[in-house]
C-alpha positions, 0 to 999 in steps of 0.5 A: 869742307867747303873748298871755296872754289866757287866761280873760279876758272881752272885750266887742266891740261891733259884732261881728256881721260884718266887723272886729268879728267877726274881732276876737271870733274872734281873741280867742277863739282866744287864750283869751278868753271873748267877749261879742258885741254888735250892734243886730240880733238876726238878725246876732248869731244868724248870728255866733253860729252861726259862732263856735267859742269860748266866747261870749255874745250881747248885742243892745243899741244902744250909741249911747245911754248907757242902752244901753251901761250895759245892755250892760255889765250884761248882760256882768257878769251873764253872766261876772262880770267884764270885762277887755277892751273893744273899741269897734268900732261905726262907719260911713264912709257919709255925705254927700260933702265939702261937703254936710254938714248938722246931722242928718248931723253928729249921726248920724255923731258918734253912730255913730262917737264916742258909741258908744265914749264911752258904752261906755268910761264904762259899762265903766270901773268894771268894768275898773278892778277888774281887773289890766290892764284894756284898751280898744281903739278901732277908728278910721281913718286918715281921722281923721289925714289928709284922704283924700277921705272924708266930712268927718263921718266923718273928724271923728268919727274924729279926735275918737275919737283925741282921746278915746283920747289924752285919757283915757290919763292918767286911765284909767292911774291906775285901771290901765286902758290905752286905745289905738286902731287907725287902720285903712286900707281893709279888705275884707269882705262887705257893707262899703264896699270890697266895694261899691266893688269891685263898682261900679268894680273898676278905680277901686279898683285904680288907687287902690291902685296910686297911694295904698297902698304894699302895693297891696292892701286889708286884711283883718279878720283883720289888724286883729284881730291888732293889736287882740289884741296891744293888748288883751294884757299884751304891750302893757303899756307902751302907752297913748294910742297911735294905731296905724296899720294901713293898708298904707302909705297915710299918708305922714307 
C-alpha cells in the first residue's frame, strides 16, 4: 500500500533510539524528510549515523514550552514546513504503586504528558497550514487499564489519551488529525523490557504466557508501522482514536 507520504516533513520526538528511531526510519522509507529530536547530543549523533533517509537532527528538551517552540522553529528553519508530528517522548520508569510522592508525580507527568502537549501547541500553527496535517502520540495500554505499572506513568498516559480525544474536534476544524497508539510491551536495547529480560527471563516468559495472547513482546518496527499509517492520508477518516497495539494483552 502506498501511504502517500512522499516529501512530507515529519518531526519525531524522542527519536534517538527504540520506538522513536524505528518510527523515524519507517517514515523515511515511506518518503518523508524526518527531523530527529532528543535531549542528548550524543544519542542523536549515533542515531543520525545509522539513519539512511533524508533527515536533520535537533537536540532540544521538549519538556518545556520554550524548548518545544525552539524545536518547531528549528524544523521550520531547516525544511520550511511541517506535515507530521509524532510525540514519542516518554518513560515508564517510576516508583512502585502506592509509593507516589509529589516530586515523582511532577516528573512523570512532565516526561509523559507535557512533552506531548508542549509540542502539539508549538506545532499547531505550522500543521494547520498544511493539507492533512497529522499528529500521532505514542501512549500505552497502561493508560487504559490497571496492569500493575507505576500509577504515575499510567495516570500520565491516561491523561495523554484524554488530550488526544479532547483535541480531536478543535484540531479537525483546522484540518489537523490527532490519534494515539496504546502500545503494549515493546522490546528494544536499553528499554524497560530489555532490563526485565536480563534480570528475570523466566518471569517475563511466564507473564507473556499468562497475559499476552500472542505470547511475545512487540518490536519497535511494529509500532512504527501503525504510526506511519495513522500519519498518512490513508487514515484520513481517523481522528481522536486510541489504537491498541499490544499483542492481545487487553481483554476489554
